[in-house]
N, C-alpha and C positions, 0 to 999 in steps of 0.2 A: 523690543524698546529701542528708540533711535535715540542715541546718546549726542550731547550736543557740547561742542567747545568753542572758546573764546581768546584769542591772543591780541592782548591790545595793551600798548605800554603806557597810553594815556589815561590816567585813571579816571577823570571826569567821562572819556568815551568809554572807557570799559564798564562804566557804572549804567550808563545810558544801555549799551548793547544788551547787558545782560537785563534790565528791568523790560525792554522791547519782547527779548526772546522768552522770557519767564512768563510776561502777561498773555502774549500769543499763545502760548503752549496750554498754559490755563484754561485762556477762553473758549478755546476749540478743544479743548481735553484729548489732546493728543497723545500718543503714546511715546512721550517723548521726555528726557530730563538734560536740563541743563547740568552737564555733568563738572566741568571744570572752565572756571572763567579768570584768565592769569595775564600778568602784564610779560612774562616770561616765557620766552617761546622754549627754553629747555625745557621748562616745567611739564609741557603737555608731551614733550619727546619724553620724557622721564616716565610718564602715565603711560603713554601706547609701551614701551617697551616692559612696562610692568604687569599691563593688563590689556593684553591686542583687543581691539574693537573691529568686529566684523564688518562693522558699516557705521561711521559718522558723519554728523554734519559740521562741519568746520568753519568759526569766523576767523579770517586771519588779515593782519595788516603787511605792507611791502616790508616797509622798513624798520626796524628795531633797533635804534642808535645803540650804541654801544654794546650791544648785545655780538655774541658768536654767529648765531644763526639769523638771517633775513628771512621773510616771509615766504620766497621763491624756496628757498634752501629747505624751512620748514615742511611746504606742501610738498615736495619732492621726497622726502622722510616720511611724510604722511601716506603719501601714495603708495609706497614700498612696504608699509605696514597694515595699511588698509586701502586695500586694491577697490572698493566701492565708498571710497570717500566720499562724500558730497561738500566740496571746497567753494566758499565764498571768499573775495579780498574785499576788503572794507578799506580802501585808500584814498588819499589826495592824489597820489601817483597816478594819475590816467594812462601815461604815456609807457608805462610799465605793462601794461595790460598783454601787448603782444608777446611779451617775454614766457608769460603763461603758455601761450599755444608753442611756443619754440621749444618750451621745456618737457613739452607731454603732460602737462599737471591736469588737465580736462576741468577748468573751474567751473562751476554750477553759474556763478556769475561774479560781475566784477562792480563793485557798487564805490561811486565815487561820492567822499563825502563832500565835497563843496555843492552838491546840488542841494544842500541846506537837511535842517533835522526832518520835517516833514516827509520829504523825497525818502531819504535815506531810511527812516522808519519803515515807509510804504515797501520799497522794497527788498529790506531784511524780513518784512512779514509776508511777501511773495515767495522769498526763497524759502522759507521754512514750510511752507505750504507745497511748494513744488516737491521740495525735497523728502518730505513726510508722504505724499503721492508717490514718489518713485518708490521708496523705502517699501511701502505697503504692496504696491503692485510686484515689487522685485523678490517678495516675501512668497509670493504665489507660486515662482518660478526657481528661484533660486537654487534650491534641492536639486535640482535637475542640472545645475552646472556649475563646472567648476571653475574657479579664476584663478589666477596666477601672474604676478608681474616678472617682468624680465626686462634688463634694459631699459629703464623707465616707462615700457609700455606694458599695458594690461590687455591679457591674454584670456578667451572665454572658451570653452569647449565642453560638449555633453559630457556628464558626468559619468554615464555608460561607457565612455572610451576610456575610464581610468583603471586599470588595474591595482596599481599599489604605489605609494611613495616610500622610499627611503631616505636615511639620513646620507649624507655625501662624505666623502672624505675630507672635505675642509670647512672648516666652523662656518656655522650659519649656512650651508649649501643642502640644498635637497633635489632628490632624484625623481621625477616623476616618470612612471612606467604606463606607457601606453600600449596597445596591442602592437603597435608597428614601429616604435620609435620609443626614445628615452630623451627627456627635457630635463636640463640641470637649472636651477635656479635657486636667487635667495629666499630663504624663510628658514623656521624653526619647526619641527614635525608635530611641537605642543600647538604652537598657532594654527595649524593646520586641522588638527584633533577637534579646535573649538571651533574653526570658522566652517569645518565641513562634516556636522555630525553624521552622516549618513556612513561614513567611513569608519573603519573599528580599529583601533589600535591593538596590534596583536604582540607587540614587541616593541623596547623601546625603540627600536630601528626601523620600525614597520609599521604602515598605516595604510590598509588593504579596502577594497571596495567587496563586500560581502559577494554583492550581483556578480562578481565577476571571478568567484573561485568556482573551480568544477571540482575540485577534491581535497580533501582533509586528511591525512594520515597521524592518529593520534600517536601511534610509536614512534615514529620518527622526528614529531613534533613540525612539520612543514605543510604550508597551505600551496596548492598548486594550479595555476592558470592554462587556459587553452594554449596558448603561444609557448609553453613549455617551461615558464619560468616558476621559481618556487619563493616562499620566504618562509622565513623562522617563524614560529608560534612560542611563545613563553608559557611555560607550562601553567602557570596560575591563569591565564589569559586564555587556555583551549576551553575549557567547561563555559565558560561564557559565551565563546563564541560559537560553540556547537548549539549551546541554547538558544543563540541569535538563528541561527540556520533553522533551527524545528520552529520556532517563532514566527517566522517570517516565510517559512515554507519555501525555502531557497532550492534550487537541487544541484546541490553540492553533495557529492558521494563522499560518506565518512566512514575510515575504515582504519 
């Protein structure tokens, strides 16, 4: 399901956007949900912190007077938490559009409120259709790709290149292990477990790609990879991992 979010501090405009979005979802019977519509930018950030979204559609304003976060800052933090986010700005500040590129936010659209109610409605509805189309198409290929965000930039690579992910030494830091290199980036291993169900949590500190394992030793509680690296496997996870290896007919030696 594609979750949709709106952050608009004007109550009347918030109500209008909610109605447009809810009606368009219902009429087209999209597998979507208007999950949160709020006037507070921090409320959305709190939601994403508590319940990470793999991919959402976000309608944001540029300015939120009197609030700690503005729309650009909120969008940057959304991108950190939801690398596949579809972000649409709905604002009177058309002159700020270039900043979205400067900050590498990669918005889906920038809707100018001054165009009038009918034009805004048409553009919002089109953005919903485009976002949903991309969401459904991405769903067909997302399992074969791994995405992560670093330095405000989004990176994608084939999932087959991923050996495992481990928690870093610093808070909210992860280390991505590939066959030929390691990459450190911001994130939580619990979030990656949700975002990439193809990976298997073998330990509180390790998330592995079962396809990349070459050997599992039950006595030493270790999993090995072709490049010589290994990971700890928790006792309570060993049975489930071996069952997965057998069920998927993986060529992993178990001893």
